[in-house]
N, C-alpha and C positions, 0 to 999 in steps of 0.2 A: 618421328613417333608421336604417337597421338596420347594426350593426356585423358584421363578421366576427368569427368565435369563433376562439381558439387552436386551431391544427391539431390538438391532442390532444383537443380537445373538440368534439363534433359534437352536433347538435340532439336527435338521439334518445337521448344521454346526460344531457340537462338534466331534471331533474325538475321545477325550479321556478326562475324569475327572483325575485331578491330587491331590494329597496329598499335605500338607503342606511341608513335607520331600522333597518331589520330587522337588516342588517349589523352596524351598531354595538352593537345589542343581543345580538347573538351573541357579538360580541367582548367586550363588558363580561361576560357570563356564564361567558365562558371555554371556550366551546364549541371555539374554534380554537387554545386552548393548547398542544395536542400538536403542531400542524401550521403550517407557513408559508403563509399564504394571501394573495391579493389579491381584491379585487372588480373584475372587468372586464366592462363592459355589463350589471351584474347578475347575472352568473355568479361563484359562488366559485371561483377558480383556485388549484391548488396551485403553489408557487413552487418550483424547484429548488434543492437547496442551493448556496451559493456556496463555489466553489473558491478556491484557493490564489492563482492569478493573478488572478481576478476582485476577491479581496478587496483585493490589494495594490494593483492598479491604482486601484481607486474609493478607497481609502484615501488614495494619494499624490495623486490629483487633487483631493481633499477639502481635504487639507493646503496644496496649492498655491494653490487657489482663496481660500483663508480668508486665506492670507499676501497674496494680491494685492487681493482686493477688501476686506479689513479689516472696517468696520462698514457699508459700504454695501449688503451682502446677507446672508442667512443661507443657511450650506450645511447642508443636511439630507441625511444619509447614511441609505439605505435606511428612511425614514418614509414614512409615508402622506401622499398628496395628495388633495384631493375634488375629483372632477369631474363635472359633469353637462352635459348638451346637450340637455335638455327631454324627452327619451324614454329615455335610458340613464343609469344612474347607475354611477359607478366609483371605487374607492378603490386604485389602484396604488401600489405601495411602488419608486419608482425608486432606482437606485443613488444617484444626486446629483439634489438639486432644488435650485436657487439661486432663492430667494425673496425677497420684501421683508421686511424687519424691521418687525413691527407689535407695538404696545403688548401687553406680557404674553407676547410671543412664542408664539401659538397654544395658549393655555390652554384655549379654548373651542371650539375646531375646527382642521383642519388646514388648510395652505393651499389657498386657492381658486385657480382659474384667473386672476383678475386680479391674484393675489400672486405668481405664478411668471413668472421671467424666463427659465429656462432648465433642461432636463432633460437628463441625461446616463444611458445605459442601457450598461452593459458585457455583451456576450453571449459566451458560451462554447458553451451548449447552448440559450439562448433567442433566437437569431436571427430565427427564423420568427415568433415571437410579438412581440419587440421591432419588427420591421420589419412586421409585419402588423397585428394587432388592437391593441397599444398605439399604434404610430404613427396609427392611425385615431381612436383614442381621445383622443390629444393634438391631432390636428388639429380634431377636432370641439370641441375645449374652447378652441380658439384659443390653444394654449402657443405663444409667439413663436420658441422655438428647441428643437430636440429632436436630440440626436446619439446614434448607436448606436456603440459601439466593438467591432467584431468581434475578439474574443481570439484567435481563430484565424488 
């Protein structure tokens, strides 16, 4: 299944698609230390800086959900999740991922699709990407609940 690319990424700008393993090795080698990126359908995509309303809303929601859910789930704010649908590999960093609590709290891997209950993205400048390519990625990974909050 071919996934749509973020609007700012066109096929002629892609030099190469990479695997999760290659992406992880690049992260470990510090290649992306100077840039905030995520892997979407095998393409490394730069993430927009987080503005004040974005940070405030996601932090407030994270606190609210921790209070309401207690130890029933783990709330991960802006941390990677690992998704794959057979032909595409992605490691997005959603604003909030509500995931299962597992032994050792994901020391050896990020949450997989079967660990994820709910994802929330806050969009100020990323609405097209969140409603397009990310929605397709989350749907292909069978994420049960995905919300996009338009800050505008």
